[in-house]
C-alpha positions as CSV (number, residue, x, y, z in Angstrom):
1,M,-1.6,-3.5,32.6
2,T,0.1,-0.2,32.9
3,E,-1.2,2.9,31.3
4,T,1.6,2.6,28.5
5,G,0.8,-1.0,27.9
6,E,-2.8,-0.1,27.4
7,L,-1.8,2.7,25.3
8,V,0.2,0.7,22.9
9,S,-2.3,-2.2,22.9
10,G,-5.0,0.4,22.0
11,L,-2.9,1.7,19.1
12,A,-2.0,-1.6,17.9
13,L,-5.6,-2.9,17.8
14,G,-6.8,0.3,16.4
15,S,-4.4,0.0,13.6
16,F,-5.3,-3.6,13.1
17,R,-8.8,-2.4,12.7
18,L,-8.2,0.4,10.4
19,N,-6.1,-1.9,8.0
20,G,-9.1,-4.2,7.8
21,Q,-11.5,-1.4,7.1
22,F,-9.0,0.0,4.3
23,L,-8.7,-3.4,3.0
24,Q,-12.4,-4.0,2.7
25,V,-12.8,-0.2,1.1
26,A,-9.6,-1.2,-1.3
27,E,-11.1,-4.6,-2.3
28,G,-14.6,-2.9,-3.1
29,L,-12.6,-0.4,-5.3
30,A,-10.4,-2.8,-7.2
31,R,-12.9,-5.5,-7.8
32,P,-14.5,-3.8,-11.0
33,A,-10.9,-3.1,-12.4
34,G,-10.6,-6.8,-12.3
35,V,-7.8,-6.7,-9.6
36,T,-7.5,-7.2,-5.9
37,A,-6.5,-4.9,-3.2
38,A,-3.1,-6.2,-2.9
39,W,-2.4,-6.3,-6.8
40,W,-3.6,-2.6,-6.4
41,Q,-1.0,-2.0,-3.9
42,V,1.9,-3.5,-5.6
43,L,1.0,-1.7,-8.9
44,G,0.7,1.6,-7.0
45,A,4.0,1.2,-5.6
46,V,5.6,1.0,-9.3
47,L,3.3,3.6,-11.1
48,R,6.0,6.4,-10.6
49,E,9.4,4.6,-11.0
50,P,10.0,0.7,-11.5
51,L,11.2,-0.8,-8.1
52,P,12.7,-4.0,-7.3
53,V,10.5,-6.7,-5.1
54,A,12.5,-5.6,-2.0
55,G,11.9,-1.8,-2.8
56,V,7.9,-2.3,-3.3
57,A,7.9,-4.4,0.1
58,R,9.8,-1.9,1.8
59,V,7.5,1.2,1.0
60,M,4.1,-0.7,1.4
61,G,5.0,-2.6,4.5
62,M,4.7,-6.0,2.9
63,T,7.0,-9.1,3.2
64,R,9.4,-9.5,0.3
65,Q,7.9,-13.1,-0.4
66,G,4.4,-11.5,-0.4
67,V,5.1,-9.0,-3.0
68,Q,7.1,-11.6,-5.2
69,R,4.2,-13.8,-5.2
70,I,1.8,-11.0,-6.4
71,A,4.6,-9.5,-8.7
72,D,4.8,-12.9,-10.4
73,L,0.9,-13.2,-11.0
74,L,0.7,-9.5,-12.0
75,V,3.3,-10.5,-14.8
76,E,1.4,-13.5,-15.4
77,R,-2.0,-11.8,-16.1
78,G,-0.1,-8.9,-18.4
79,L,-0.6,-6.3,-15.7
80,A,3.2,-5.8,-15.0
81,E,6.3,-6.8,-16.2
82,Y,10.0,-7.4,-15.0
83,Q,12.8,-4.9,-16.4
84,P,16.7,-5.3,-16.0
85,N,18.2,-3.7,-12.9
86,P,21.3,-1.8,-13.7
87,A,22.0,-1.7,-10.2
88,H,21.5,-5.4,-9.4
89,R,21.5,-8.2,-11.9
90,R,19.2,-10.3,-10.1
91,A,16.8,-8.1,-8.7
92,K,14.8,-7.2,-11.6
93,L,12.7,-4.2,-11.4
94,I,8.7,-4.5,-11.6
95,Q,6.8,-2.0,-13.6
96,P,3.0,-1.7,-14.9
97,T,2.3,-2.6,-18.3
98,A,-0.3,-0.5,-20.2
99,A,-3.1,-3.1,-19.1
100,G,-1.7,-2.3,-15.6
101,R,-2.1,1.4,-15.8
102,E,-5.5,1.1,-17.1
103,A,-6.7,-1.1,-14.3
104,I,-5.5,1.6,-11.6
105,A,-7.1,4.1,-14.0
106,K,-10.5,2.3,-13.5
107,I,-10.0,2.4,-9.7
108,N,-9.2,6.2,-9.7
109,P,-12.8,7.7,-10.2
110,G,-14.4,5.4,-7.1
111,H,-11.4,6.0,-5.3
112,Q,-11.7,9.9,-5.5
113,A,-15.3,9.5,-4.6
114,F,-14.7,7.5,-1.7
115,S,-11.9,9.7,-0.8
116,D,-14.2,13.0,-1.0
117,R,-16.8,11.1,1.2
118,L,-14.3,10.3,4.1
119,V,-12.7,13.8,4.2
120,E,-15.9,15.4,4.3
121,E,-17.0,13.2,6.9
122,L,-14.0,13.9,9.0
123,G,-13.3,17.4,8.2
124,V,-10.2,18.5,6.0
125,D,-8.6,19.6,9.4
126,V,-9.1,16.4,11.2
127,A,-8.0,14.1,8.3
128,R,-4.6,16.2,8.2
129,D,-4.7,15.6,11.9
130,C,-5.3,12.0,11.5
131,L,-2.5,11.7,8.8
132,A,0.2,13.8,10.7
133,A,-0.4,11.2,13.7
134,L,0.0,8.0,11.4
135,H,3.2,9.5,10.2
136,R,4.8,10.1,13.5
137,L,3.3,7.0,14.8
138,S,5.2,5.1,11.9
139,T,8.2,7.0,12.1
140,A,8.4,6.3,16.2
141,L,8.1,2.6,15.1
142,D,10.7,2.8,12.7
143,H,13.1,4.4,15.2
144,L,12.5,1.5,17.8
145,T,12.3,-1.4,15.3
146,T,14.8,-0.9,12.6
147,P,18.7,-2.0,13.4
148,S,20.9,0.7,13.7
């Protein structure tokens, strides 16, 4: 394999491992609030503004079908609700209910404590560098994989 092939394989494998590690942490943080990491992910995407399923999928890097399944579960459990979408009659908007916002609020203290520990472990400058590198990698992948 060439150096470029090895580099990209290392980036992919490293990101898969990071994804698994972050999901494990997220599950642990979400569990006491009675939600899963995936539910937290979808609720988190619509905290600031309601979005259609496709919008959540785009923002969170998930499949539309996966978001639809989770959104339906959240609505069924009273953590989210569908609202009419003035821009598209069939693509309803998802927004958290008061119970959904309360569940997220229960996660926040543990999330903050974990965040403080991780950034202390890395150091603020290294954490910023990691974030910048992830953004650059994501942008490059978007440029190479998004049809023009």
